[in-house]
PyMOL CGO cylinders between C-alpha atoms (Angstrom):
from pymol import cmd
from pymol.cgo import CYLINDER

trace = [
    CYLINDER, -133.01, -42.25, -131.31, -134.22, -38.70, -131.84, 0.3, 1, 1, 1, 1, 1, 1,
    CYLINDER, -134.22, -38.70, -131.84, -130.95, -37.40, -133.26, 0.3, 1, 1, 1, 1, 1, 1,
    CYLINDER, -130.95, -37.40, -133.26, -130.20, -40.38, -135.47, 0.3, 1, 1, 1, 1, 1, 1,
    CYLINDER, -130.20, -40.38, -135.47, -131.33, -38.62, -138.63, 0.3, 1, 1, 1, 1, 1, 1,
    CYLINDER, -131.33, -38.62, -138.63, -130.69, -35.03, -137.62, 0.3, 1, 1, 1, 1, 1, 1,
    CYLINDER, -130.69, -35.03, -137.62, -127.58, -32.92, -137.61, 0.3, 1, 1, 1, 1, 1, 1,
    CYLINDER, -127.58, -32.92, -137.61, -127.83, -30.78, -134.47, 0.3, 1, 1, 1, 1, 1, 1,
    CYLINDER, -127.83, -30.78, -134.47, -125.62, -28.07, -135.96, 0.3, 1, 1, 1, 1, 1, 1,
    CYLINDER, -125.62, -28.07, -135.96, -127.81, -27.28, -138.97, 0.3, 1, 1, 1, 1, 1, 1,
    CYLINDER, -127.81, -27.28, -138.97, -130.00, -24.17, -138.85, 0.3, 1, 1, 1, 1, 1, 1,
    CYLINDER, -130.00, -24.17, -138.85, -131.38, -21.69, -141.33, 0.3, 1, 1, 1, 1, 1, 1,
    CYLINDER, -131.38, -21.69, -141.33, -129.69, -18.40, -140.47, 0.3, 1, 1, 1, 1, 1, 1,
    CYLINDER, -129.69, -18.40, -140.47, -132.43, -16.48, -142.36, 0.3, 1, 1, 1, 1, 1, 1,
    CYLINDER, -132.43, -16.48, -142.36, -134.94, -17.64, -139.75, 0.3, 1, 1, 1, 1, 1, 1,
    CYLINDER, -134.94, -17.64, -139.75, -132.83, -16.68, -136.71, 0.3, 1, 1, 1, 1, 1, 1,
    CYLINDER, -132.83, -16.68, -136.71, -133.09, -13.20, -135.18, 0.3, 1, 1, 1, 1, 1, 1,
    CYLINDER, -133.09, -13.20, -135.18, -129.89, -11.18, -135.18, 0.3, 1, 1, 1, 1, 1, 1,
    CYLINDER, -129.89, -11.18, -135.18, -128.16, -11.73, -131.82, 0.3, 1, 1, 1, 1, 1, 1,
    CYLINDER, -128.16, -11.73, -131.82, -126.07, -8.56, -131.95, 0.3, 1, 1, 1, 1, 1, 1,
    CYLINDER, -126.07, -8.56, -131.95, -127.83, -6.80, -129.07, 0.3, 1, 1, 1, 1, 1, 1,
    CYLINDER, -127.83, -6.80, -129.07, -128.34, -9.85, -126.84, 0.3, 1, 1, 1, 1, 1, 1,
    CYLINDER, -128.34, -9.85, -126.84, -126.22, -10.78, -123.81, 0.3, 1, 1, 1, 1, 1, 1,
    CYLINDER, -126.22, -10.78, -123.81, -125.70, -14.48, -123.15, 0.3, 1, 1, 1, 1, 1, 1,
    CYLINDER, -125.70, -14.48, -123.15, -124.62, -16.29, -120.01, 0.3, 1, 1, 1, 1, 1, 1,
    CYLINDER, -124.62, -16.29, -120.01, -123.15, -19.73, -120.44, 0.3, 1, 1, 1, 1, 1, 1,
    CYLINDER, -123.15, -19.73, -120.44, -122.67, -22.04, -117.45, 0.3, 1, 1, 1, 1, 1, 1,
    CYLINDER, -122.67, -22.04, -117.45, -120.43, -25.02, -118.23, 0.3, 1, 1, 1, 1, 1, 1,
    CYLINDER, -120.43, -25.02, -118.23, -119.96, -28.20, -116.21, 0.3, 1, 1, 1, 1, 1, 1,
    CYLINDER, -119.96, -28.20, -116.21, -116.34, -29.21, -115.71, 0.3, 1, 1, 1, 1, 1, 1,
    CYLINDER, -116.34, -29.21, -115.71, -117.33, -32.90, -115.58, 0.3, 1, 1, 1, 1, 1, 1,
    CYLINDER, -117.33, -32.90, -115.58, -116.70, -34.73, -118.87, 0.3, 1, 1, 1, 1, 1, 1,
    CYLINDER, -116.70, -34.73, -118.87, -114.65, -31.75, -120.19, 0.3, 1, 1, 1, 1, 1, 1,
    CYLINDER, -114.65, -31.75, -120.19, -114.01, -33.27, -123.61, 0.3, 1, 1, 1, 1, 1, 1,
    CYLINDER, -114.01, -33.27, -123.61, -117.77, -33.22, -124.16, 0.3, 1, 1, 1, 1, 1, 1,
    CYLINDER, -117.77, -33.22, -124.16, -118.67, -29.97, -122.43, 0.3, 1, 1, 1, 1, 1, 1,
    CYLINDER, -118.67, -29.97, -122.43, -115.88, -28.03, -124.18, 0.3, 1, 1, 1, 1, 1, 1,
    CYLINDER, -115.88, -28.03, -124.18, -117.14, -29.34, -127.50, 0.3, 1, 1, 1, 1, 1, 1,
    CYLINDER, -117.14, -29.34, -127.50, -120.65, -28.20, -126.64, 0.3, 1, 1, 1, 1, 1, 1,
    CYLINDER, -120.65, -28.20, -126.64, -119.37, -24.80, -125.50, 0.3, 1, 1, 1, 1, 1, 1,
    CYLINDER, -119.37, -24.80, -125.50, -117.37, -24.32, -128.70, 0.3, 1, 1, 1, 1, 1, 1,
    CYLINDER, -117.37, -24.32, -128.70, -120.44, -25.26, -130.78, 0.3, 1, 1, 1, 1, 1, 1,
    CYLINDER, -120.44, -25.26, -130.78, -122.58, -22.78, -128.87, 0.3, 1, 1, 1, 1, 1, 1,
    CYLINDER, -122.58, -22.78, -128.87, -120.06, -19.95, -129.23, 0.3, 1, 1, 1, 1, 1, 1,
    CYLINDER, -120.06, -19.95, -129.23, -119.60, -20.58, -132.96, 0.3, 1, 1, 1, 1, 1, 1,
    CYLINDER, -119.60, -20.58, -132.96, -123.37, -20.50, -133.57, 0.3, 1, 1, 1, 1, 1, 1,
    CYLINDER, -123.37, -20.50, -133.57, -123.87, -17.38, -131.45, 0.3, 1, 1, 1, 1, 1, 1,
    CYLINDER, -123.87, -17.38, -131.45, -121.12, -15.52, -133.32, 0.3, 1, 1, 1, 1, 1, 1,
    CYLINDER, -121.12, -15.52, -133.32, -122.41, -16.78, -136.67, 0.3, 1, 1, 1, 1, 1, 1,
    CYLINDER, -122.41, -16.78, -136.67, -125.79, -15.24, -135.80, 0.3, 1, 1, 1, 1, 1, 1,
    CYLINDER, -125.79, -15.24, -135.80, -124.35, -11.85, -134.86, 0.3, 1, 1, 1, 1, 1, 1,
    CYLINDER, -124.35, -11.85, -134.86, -123.59, -12.16, -131.16, 0.3, 1, 1, 1, 1, 1, 1,
    CYLINDER, -123.59, -12.16, -131.16, -120.64, -10.17, -129.89, 0.3, 1, 1, 1, 1, 1, 1,
    CYLINDER, -120.64, -10.17, -129.89, -118.05, -12.01, -127.80, 0.3, 1, 1, 1, 1, 1, 1,
    CYLINDER, -118.05, -12.01, -127.80, -117.98, -9.21, -125.25, 0.3, 1, 1, 1, 1, 1, 1,
    CYLINDER, -117.98, -9.21, -125.25, -121.70, -9.93, -124.67, 0.3, 1, 1, 1, 1, 1, 1,
    CYLINDER, -121.70, -9.93, -124.67, -121.02, -13.54, -123.65, 0.3, 1, 1, 1, 1, 1, 1,
    CYLINDER, -121.02, -13.54, -123.65, -120.03, -14.54, -120.13, 0.3, 1, 1, 1, 1, 1, 1,
    CYLINDER, -120.03, -14.54, -120.13, -118.86, -18.02, -119.17, 0.3, 1, 1, 1, 1, 1, 1,
    CYLINDER, -118.86, -18.02, -119.17, -118.93, -19.48, -115.68, 0.3, 1, 1, 1, 1, 1, 1,
    CYLINDER, -118.93, -19.48, -115.68, -117.77, -23.00, -114.79, 0.3, 1, 1, 1, 1, 1, 1,
    CYLINDER, -117.77, -23.00, -114.79, -119.34, -25.29, -112.20, 0.3, 1, 1, 1, 1, 1, 1,
    CYLINDER, -119.34, -25.29, -112.20, -118.03, -28.68, -111.02, 0.3, 1, 1, 1, 1, 1, 1,
    CYLINDER, -118.03, -28.68, -111.02, -120.75, -30.87, -112.53, 0.3, 1, 1, 1, 1, 1, 1,
    CYLINDER, -120.75, -30.87, -112.53, -124.15, -30.97, -114.17, 0.3, 1, 1, 1, 1, 1, 1,
    CYLINDER, -124.15, -30.97, -114.17, -125.96, -31.10, -110.83, 0.3, 1, 1, 1, 1, 1, 1,
    CYLINDER, -125.96, -31.10, -110.83, -124.49, -27.67, -110.03, 0.3, 1, 1, 1, 1, 1, 1,
    CYLINDER, -124.49, -27.67, -110.03, -125.69, -26.11, -113.28, 0.3, 1, 1, 1, 1, 1, 1,
    CYLINDER, -125.69, -26.11, -113.28, -128.98, -25.00, -111.74, 0.3, 1, 1, 1, 1, 1, 1,
    CYLINDER, -128.98, -25.00, -111.74, -127.28, -23.04, -108.97, 0.3, 1, 1, 1, 1, 1, 1,
    CYLINDER, -127.28, -23.04, -108.97, -124.77, -21.54, -111.42, 0.3, 1, 1, 1, 1, 1, 1,
    CYLINDER, -124.77, -21.54, -111.42, -127.55, -20.43, -113.76, 0.3, 1, 1, 1, 1, 1, 1,
    CYLINDER, -127.55, -20.43, -113.76, -129.58, -19.04, -110.84, 0.3, 1, 1, 1, 1, 1, 1,
    CYLINDER, -129.58, -19.04, -110.84, -126.61, -16.94, -109.68, 0.3, 1, 1, 1, 1, 1, 1,
    CYLINDER, -126.61, -16.94, -109.68, -125.98, -15.74, -113.23, 0.3, 1, 1, 1, 1, 1, 1,
    CYLINDER, -125.98, -15.74, -113.23, -129.62, -14.65, -113.55, 0.3, 1, 1, 1, 1, 1, 1,
    CYLINDER, -129.62, -14.65, -113.55, -129.40, -12.88, -110.21, 0.3, 1, 1, 1, 1, 1, 1,
    CYLINDER, -129.40, -12.88, -110.21, -126.30, -11.03, -111.40, 0.3, 1, 1, 1, 1, 1, 1,
    CYLINDER, -126.30, -11.03, -111.40, -128.56, -9.57, -114.09, 0.3, 1, 1, 1, 1, 1, 1,
    CYLINDER, -128.56, -9.57, -114.09, -128.22, -8.25, -117.58, 0.3, 1, 1, 1, 1, 1, 1,
    CYLINDER, -128.22, -8.25, -117.58, -128.58, -11.51, -119.50, 0.3, 1, 1, 1, 1, 1, 1,
    CYLINDER, -128.58, -11.51, -119.50, -131.14, -12.11, -122.23, 0.3, 1, 1, 1, 1, 1, 1,
    CYLINDER, -131.14, -12.11, -122.23, -130.66, -15.90, -122.05, 0.3, 1, 1, 1, 1, 1, 1,
    CYLINDER, -130.66, -15.90, -122.05, -128.53, -18.41, -120.19, 0.3, 1, 1, 1, 1, 1, 1,
    CYLINDER, -128.53, -18.41, -120.19, -127.30, -21.70, -121.60, 0.3, 1, 1, 1, 1, 1, 1,
    CYLINDER, -127.30, -21.70, -121.60, -126.60, -24.61, -119.21, 0.3, 1, 1, 1, 1, 1, 1,
    CYLINDER, -126.60, -24.61, -119.21, -124.02, -26.97, -120.70, 0.3, 1, 1, 1, 1, 1, 1,
    CYLINDER, -124.02, -26.97, -120.70, -123.33, -30.38, -119.19, 0.3, 1, 1, 1, 1, 1, 1,
    CYLINDER, -123.33, -30.38, -119.19, -122.83, -34.06, -119.89, 0.3, 1, 1, 1, 1, 1, 1,
    CYLINDER, -122.83, -34.06, -119.89, -123.99, -37.03, -117.86, 0.3, 1, 1, 1, 1, 1, 1,
    CYLINDER, -123.99, -37.03, -117.86, -123.03, -40.49, -119.10, 0.3, 1, 1, 1, 1, 1, 1,
    CYLINDER, -123.03, -40.49, -119.10, -124.75, -43.64, -117.85, 0.3, 1, 1, 1, 1, 1, 1,
    CYLINDER, -124.75, -43.64, -117.85, -122.73, -45.60, -115.35, 0.3, 1, 1, 1, 1, 1, 1,
    CYLINDER, -122.73, -45.60, -115.35, -123.37, -48.71, -113.29, 0.3, 1, 1, 1, 1, 1, 1,
    CYLINDER, -123.37, -48.71, -113.29, -125.47, -47.04, -110.58, 0.3, 1, 1, 1, 1, 1, 1,
    CYLINDER, -125.47, -47.04, -110.58, -128.65, -45.03, -110.26, 0.3, 1, 1, 1, 1, 1, 1,
    CYLINDER, -128.65, -45.03, -110.26, -126.59, -41.86, -109.82, 0.3, 1, 1, 1, 1, 1, 1,
    CYLINDER, -126.59, -41.86, -109.82, -127.16, -41.12, -113.53, 0.3, 1, 1, 1, 1, 1, 1,
    CYLINDER, -127.16, -41.12, -113.53, -130.93, -41.09, -113.09, 0.3, 1, 1, 1, 1, 1, 1,
    CYLINDER, -130.93, -41.09, -113.09, -130.81, -38.79, -110.07, 0.3, 1, 1, 1, 1, 1, 1,
    CYLINDER, -130.81, -38.79, -110.07, -128.41, -36.28, -111.64, 0.3, 1, 1, 1, 1, 1, 1,
    CYLINDER, -128.41, -36.28, -111.64, -130.30, -36.18, -114.96, 0.3, 1, 1, 1, 1, 1, 1,
    CYLINDER, -130.30, -36.18, -114.96, -133.68, -35.79, -113.30, 0.3, 1, 1, 1, 1, 1, 1,
    CYLINDER, -133.68, -35.79, -113.30, -132.58, -33.15, -110.79, 0.3, 1, 1, 1, 1, 1, 1,
    CYLINDER, -132.58, -33.15, -110.79, -130.73, -31.13, -113.42, 0.3, 1, 1, 1, 1, 1, 1,
    CYLINDER, -130.73, -31.13, -113.42, -133.64, -31.12, -115.84, 0.3, 1, 1, 1, 1, 1, 1,
    CYLINDER, -133.64, -31.12, -115.84, -136.07, -30.23, -113.07, 0.3, 1, 1, 1, 1, 1, 1,
    CYLINDER, -136.07, -30.23, -113.07, -133.81, -27.46, -111.79, 0.3, 1, 1, 1, 1, 1, 1,
    CYLINDER, -133.81, -27.46, -111.79, -133.45, -25.86, -115.22, 0.3, 1, 1, 1, 1, 1, 1,
    CYLINDER, -133.45, -25.86, -115.22, -137.20, -26.13, -115.77, 0.3, 1, 1, 1, 1, 1, 1,
    CYLINDER, -137.20, -26.13, -115.77, -137.82, -24.49, -112.41, 0.3, 1, 1, 1, 1, 1, 1,
    CYLINDER, -137.82, -24.49, -112.41, -135.63, -21.54, -113.36, 0.3, 1, 1, 1, 1, 1, 1,
    CYLINDER, -135.63, -21.54, -113.36, -137.62, -21.12, -116.58, 0.3, 1, 1, 1, 1, 1, 1,
    CYLINDER, -137.62, -21.12, -116.58, -140.86, -20.99, -114.63, 0.3, 1, 1, 1, 1, 1, 1,
    CYLINDER, -140.86, -20.99, -114.63, -139.58, -18.82, -111.77, 0.3, 1, 1, 1, 1, 1, 1,
    CYLINDER, -139.58, -18.82, -111.77, -137.54, -16.19, -113.66, 0.3, 1, 1, 1, 1, 1, 1,
    CYLINDER, -137.54, -16.19, -113.66, -137.94, -13.99, -116.72, 0.3, 1, 1, 1, 1, 1, 1,
    CYLINDER, -137.94, -13.99, -116.72, -134.64, -15.16, -118.23, 0.3, 1, 1, 1, 1, 1, 1,
    CYLINDER, -134.64, -15.16, -118.23, -134.83, -18.21, -120.47, 0.3, 1, 1, 1, 1, 1, 1,
    CYLINDER, -134.83, -18.21, -120.47, -132.44, -20.99, -119.47, 0.3, 1, 1, 1, 1, 1, 1,
    CYLINDER, -132.44, -20.99, -119.47, -131.57, -23.39, -122.26, 0.3, 1, 1, 1, 1, 1, 1,
    CYLINDER, -131.57, -23.39, -122.26, -131.01, -27.05, -121.36, 0.3, 1, 1, 1, 1, 1, 1,
    CYLINDER, -131.01, -27.05, -121.36, -127.86, -28.20, -123.17, 0.3, 1, 1, 1, 1, 1, 1,
    CYLINDER, -127.86, -28.20, -123.17, -127.12, -31.25, -121.06, 0.3, 1, 1, 1, 1, 1, 1,
    CYLINDER, -127.12, -31.25, -121.06, -126.35, -34.47, -122.86, 0.3, 1, 1, 1, 1, 1, 1,
    CYLINDER, -126.35, -34.47, -122.86, -127.74, -37.50, -121.04, 0.3, 1, 1, 1, 1, 1, 1,
    CYLINDER, -127.74, -37.50, -121.04, -126.25, -40.35, -123.00, 0.3, 1, 1, 1, 1, 1, 1,
    CYLINDER, -126.25, -40.35, -123.00, -125.77, -44.06, -122.46, 0.3, 1, 1, 1, 1, 1, 1,
    CYLINDER, -125.77, -44.06, -122.46, -122.19, -44.10, -123.73, 0.3, 1, 1, 1, 1, 1, 1,
    CYLINDER, -122.19, -44.10, -123.73, -119.23, -41.81, -124.21, 0.3, 1, 1, 1, 1, 1, 1,
    CYLINDER, -119.23, -41.81, -124.21, -119.47, -42.38, -127.96, 0.3, 1, 1, 1, 1, 1, 1,
    CYLINDER, -119.47, -42.38, -127.96, -123.04, -41.07, -128.03, 0.3, 1, 1, 1, 1, 1, 1,
    CYLINDER, -123.04, -41.07, -128.03, -121.82, -37.93, -126.26, 0.3, 1, 1, 1, 1, 1, 1,
    CYLINDER, -121.82, -37.93, -126.26, -118.94, -37.50, -128.70, 0.3, 1, 1, 1, 1, 1, 1,
    CYLINDER, -118.94, -37.50, -128.70, -121.38, -37.90, -131.60, 0.3, 1, 1, 1, 1, 1, 1,
    CYLINDER, -121.38, -37.90, -131.60, -123.56, -35.05, -130.21, 0.3, 1, 1, 1, 1, 1, 1,
    CYLINDER, -123.56, -35.05, -130.21, -120.82, -32.63, -129.17, 0.3, 1, 1, 1, 1, 1, 1,
    CYLINDER, -120.82, -32.63, -129.17, -119.24, -32.09, -132.57, 0.3, 1, 1, 1, 1, 1, 1,
    CYLINDER, -119.24, -32.09, -132.57, -119.28, -35.62, -133.98, 0.3, 1, 1, 1, 1, 1, 1,
    CYLINDER, -119.28, -35.62, -133.98, -121.43, -37.39, -136.54, 0.3, 1, 1, 1, 1, 1, 1,
    CYLINDER, -121.43, -37.39, -136.54, -124.69, -35.92, -135.22, 0.3, 1, 1, 1, 1, 1, 1,
    CYLINDER, -124.69, -35.92, -135.22, -123.36, -32.35, -135.14, 0.3, 1, 1, 1, 1, 1, 1,
    CYLINDER, -123.36, -32.35, -135.14, -123.29, -30.26, -132.00, 0.3, 1, 1, 1, 1, 1, 1,
    CYLINDER, -123.29, -30.26, -132.00, -126.06, -29.88, -129.42, 0.3, 1, 1, 1, 1, 1, 1,
    CYLINDER, -126.06, -29.88, -129.42, -124.26, -26.71, -128.29, 0.3, 1, 1, 1, 1, 1, 1,
    CYLINDER, -124.26, -26.71, -128.29, -125.10, -25.05, -131.62, 0.3, 1, 1, 1, 1, 1, 1,
    CYLINDER, -125.10, -25.05, -131.62, -128.71, -26.14, -131.29, 0.3, 1, 1, 1, 1, 1, 1,
    CYLINDER, -128.71, -26.14, -131.29, -128.85, -24.69, -127.75, 0.3, 1, 1, 1, 1, 1, 1,
    CYLINDER, -128.85, -24.69, -127.75, -127.37, -21.39, -128.98, 0.3, 1, 1, 1, 1, 1, 1,
    CYLINDER, -127.37, -21.39, -128.98, -130.10, -21.07, -131.62, 0.3, 1, 1, 1, 1, 1, 1,
    CYLINDER, -130.10, -21.07, -131.62, -132.72, -21.78, -128.97, 0.3, 1, 1, 1, 1, 1, 1,
    CYLINDER, -132.72, -21.78, -128.97, -131.15, -19.12, -126.74, 0.3, 1, 1, 1, 1, 1, 1,
    CYLINDER, -131.15, -19.12, -126.74, -131.28, -16.54, -129.51, 0.3, 1, 1, 1, 1, 1, 1,
    CYLINDER, -131.28, -16.54, -129.51, -134.90, -17.35, -130.32, 0.3, 1, 1, 1, 1, 1, 1,
    CYLINDER, -134.90, -17.35, -130.32, -135.93, -17.20, -126.64, 0.3, 1, 1, 1, 1, 1, 1,
    CYLINDER, -135.93, -17.20, -126.64, -134.00, -13.96, -126.08, 0.3, 1, 1, 1, 1, 1, 1,
    CYLINDER, -134.00, -13.96, -126.08, -135.89, -12.43, -129.03, 0.3, 1, 1, 1, 1, 1, 1,
    CYLINDER, -135.89, -12.43, -129.03, -139.18, -13.70, -127.60, 0.3, 1, 1, 1, 1, 1, 1,
    CYLINDER, -139.18, -13.70, -127.60, -138.60, -11.97, -124.28, 0.3, 1, 1, 1, 1, 1, 1,
    CYLINDER, -138.60, -11.97, -124.28, -137.33, -8.65, -125.71, 0.3, 1, 1, 1, 1, 1, 1,
]
cmd.load_cgo(trace, "trace")
């Protein structure tokens, strides 16, 4: 597993651009809220640690991960954001629904990155079990939300 030997929350602040002047949109799925709130909290903590100002962060909620693409698109259309973070969690169930939601969400976020000038960061956990999601949203593997925040800062700096 890619994260087995990596703490997702670890970053070298000296290598991260100061986020003070950047504006971040964060779109959060309401599905699996224990996981998505953990990811959101990790993202916010990392953004603030790197100089982002809370008044320059806007959060919108959407029902599920499938709706993240539309939420991010609308946030980009609203304007004024240097980067958008899409936060979601899809956990494998007994049907193919998992495959369809994961694939469509990843494709939708990728499409936004190709079609717009605002980077959209994919912070959607696609795990086999709830425990894997817990481990990656503030558990033993750290927090993918923090990793997504660092990516958002770096991409915002790249486009400014």
